[in-house]
Backbone as JSON, one array per atom type, in Angstrom:
{
  "sequence": "MTAPKGPASYFPSIEKKYGRPVDEWLTLIRSSSLTKHSELVTWLKTEYELGHGHANALVAYVRQEDKA",
  "N": [[43.25, -22.53, -76.86], [45.91, -23.59, -74.28], [47.31, -26.04, -73.89], [47.44, -28.05, -70.4], [50.5, -27.93, -68.19], [53.08, -29.49, -66.78], [52.31, -31.11, -63.44], [49.36, -30.54, -63.78], [48.72, -31.65, -66.2], [48.07, -33.91, -66.33], [45.74, -34.25, -65.2], [43.31, -34.78, -66.9], [43.35, -37.18, -67.52], [43.38, -38.04, -65.12], [40.71, -38.11, -63.85], [39.36, -39.34, -65.89], [40.01, -42.04, -65.65], [39.7, -42.33, -62.65], [36.83, -41.46, -62.09], [36.53, -39.37, -60.62], [36.1, -35.67, -60.06], [38.91, -33.44, -60.58], [39.17, -31.49, -58.31], [38.04, -32.76, -56.12], [39.87, -34.56, -55.77], [41.95, -32.73, -54.74], [40.69, -31.52, -52.41], [40.92, -33.53, -50.78], [43.34, -34.07, -50.47], [44.09, -31.59, -49.12], [42.93, -31.98, -46.69], [44.05, -34.15, -45.57], [45.67, -35.4, -42.76], [48.46, -35.83, -43.14], [51.83, -34.93, -43.91], [54.14, -34.83, -45.39], [55.26, -35.19, -48.87], [55.89, -37.7, -50.09], [54.57, -39.34, -48.11], [51.67, -38.71, -48.99], [51.27, -39.45, -51.52], [51.68, -42.17, -51.31], [49.84, -42.87, -49.63], [47.52, -41.84, -51.33], [47.74, -44.3, -53.08], [47.83, -46.49, -52.03], [45.18, -46.09, -50.26], [43.42, -45.28, -52.26], [43.86, -46.22, -54.4], [45.5, -45.55, -56.68], [47.57, -44.92, -59.23], [51.11, -44.62, -59.31], [52.27, -42.24, -60.82], [49.82, -40.56, -60.88], [48.93, -39.87, -58.43], [51.33, -38.83, -57.77], [51.24, -36.33, -59.16], [48.81, -34.99, -58.26], [49.74, -34.58, -55.52], [51.88, -33.04, -56.25], [51.08, -30.88, -57.28], [48.72, -29.61, -55.28], [51.09, -28.71, -53.55], [52.8, -27.27, -54.79], [50.81, -25.01, -55.63], [49.68, -24.33, -52.92], [52.06, -23.08, -52.06], [52.25, -20.68, -53.54]],
  "CA": [[43.61, -22.85, -75.69], [46.81, -23.67, -74.52], [47.31, -27.38, -72.78], [48.13, -27.39, -69.39], [52.15, -28.09, -68.31], [53.45, -30.03, -65.3], [51.46, -31.7, -62.79], [48.04, -30.44, -64.37], [48.89, -32.22, -67.82], [47.61, -35.72, -65.64], [44.39, -34.06, -64.69], [41.92, -35.45, -67.57], [43.08, -38.88, -67.39], [42.83, -38.75, -63.84], [39.09, -37.72, -63.88], [38.54, -40.58, -66.57], [40.15, -43.31, -65.03], [39.27, -42.65, -61.55], [35.86, -40.84, -62.14], [36.03, -38.24, -59.73], [36.69, -34.51, -60.4], [40.39, -32.9, -59.87], [38.83, -30.82, -57.25], [37.73, -33.41, -55.14], [41.37, -35.05, -55.23], [42.7, -31.67, -54.39], [40.17, -31.09, -51.33], [40.98, -34.82, -50.18], [44.69, -34.07, -50.26], [44.43, -30.72, -48.49], [42.38, -32.33, -45.73], [45.09, -35.2, -44.82], [46.74, -34.84, -41.7], [49.83, -35.83, -43.64], [52.51, -33.58, -44.51], [55.28, -34.94, -46.2], [55.01, -35.28, -49.95], [56.1, -39.1, -49.87], [53.36, -39.56, -47.08], [50.78, -38.28, -49.52], [51.62, -40.26, -52.55], [51.85, -43.47, -50.6], [48.27, -42.68, -48.86], [46.45, -42.17, -52.25], [48.16, -45.13, -53.82], [47.17, -47.45, -50.83], [43.83, -45.96, -49.98], [42.2, -45.05, -53.47], [44.79, -47.06, -55.65], [45.85, -44.47, -57.69], [48.79, -44.95, -59.76], [52.06, -43.87, -58.88], [52.22, -40.65, -61.35], [48.75, -39.97, -60.86], [49.26, -39.28, -56.96], [52.67, -37.48, -57.57], [50.99, -35.3, -59.74], [48.0, -34.54, -57.74], [50.58, -33.82, -54.46], [52.55, -31.84, -56.56], [50.01, -29.87, -57.63], [48.69, -29.13, -53.95], [51.87, -28.28, -52.88], [52.99, -25.91, -55.77], [49.67, -24.23, -55.26], [49.58, -23.91, -51.72], [53.02, -22.77, -51.92], [52.11, -19.26, -54.07]],
  "C": [[45.12, -23.6, -75.52], [46.86, -25.15, -73.65], [48.23, -27.09, -71.85], [49.83, -28.53, -69.16], [52.04, -28.7, -66.92], [52.33, -31.0, -64.79], [49.7, -31.86, -63.65], [47.86, -31.04, -65.65], [48.06, -33.8, -67.31], [46.2, -35.21, -65.41], [43.17, -34.8, -65.69], [42.24, -37.02, -67.58], [43.12, -39.19, -66.07], [41.6, -38.53, -63.5], [38.77, -39.19, -64.67], [38.96, -41.52, -66.04], [39.61, -43.27, -63.53], [37.99, -41.9, -61.26], [35.6, -39.9, -61.04], [36.63, -36.96, -60.35], [37.94, -33.85, -59.88], [39.71, -32.42, -58.36], [38.75, -31.54, -55.9], [39.18, -34.1, -54.66], [41.9, -34.05, -54.24], [42.25, -31.61, -52.81], [40.93, -32.34, -50.27], [42.39, -34.55, -49.84], [45.14, -33.25, -49.3], [44.03, -31.21, -47.17], [42.81, -33.53, -44.98], [45.66, -34.23, -43.73], [48.23, -35.2, -41.92], [50.45, -34.54, -44.19], [53.35, -33.77, -45.36], [54.73, -35.43, -47.79], [55.01, -36.76, -50.25], [54.91, -39.86, -49.23], [52.17, -39.73, -48.08], [50.51, -39.26, -50.69], [51.25, -41.61, -51.94], [50.22, -43.75, -50.17], [47.29, -42.93, -50.15], [46.79, -43.56, -53.06], [47.43, -46.28, -52.87], [45.39, -47.09, -50.48], [42.6, -45.94, -50.97], [42.75, -45.68, -54.61], [44.57, -46.17, -56.98], [47.25, -44.81, -58.14], [50.0, -44.03, -59.51], [52.07, -42.03, -59.32], [51.15, -39.77, -61.17], [48.68, -39.21, -59.58], [50.17, -38.52, -56.78], [52.45, -36.49, -58.25], [49.8, -34.29, -59.1], [48.88, -33.92, -56.36], [51.13, -32.79, -55.11], [52.07, -30.53, -56.73], [49.62, -28.9, -56.46], [49.8, -28.22, -53.4], [52.53, -27.34, -53.24], [51.94, -25.04, -55.38], [49.59, -23.3, -54.12], [50.94, -23.06, -51.52], [53.07, -20.97, -52.05], [50.82, -18.72, -53.33]]
}
């Protein structure tokens, strides 16, 4: 099995550190009324105390996936 690359490479550490499955974070981001990348990152950091790198990876993944 190949190791994930890009934003998905953060997923195992996000699940371990914050105790929620990544799918929950992705659903949470998609259900937000915020639309800008930076707004979503700031929201995750403020409301859920995620680190910048983890918040950024989750938002980047959602935006990348939704474009496809």
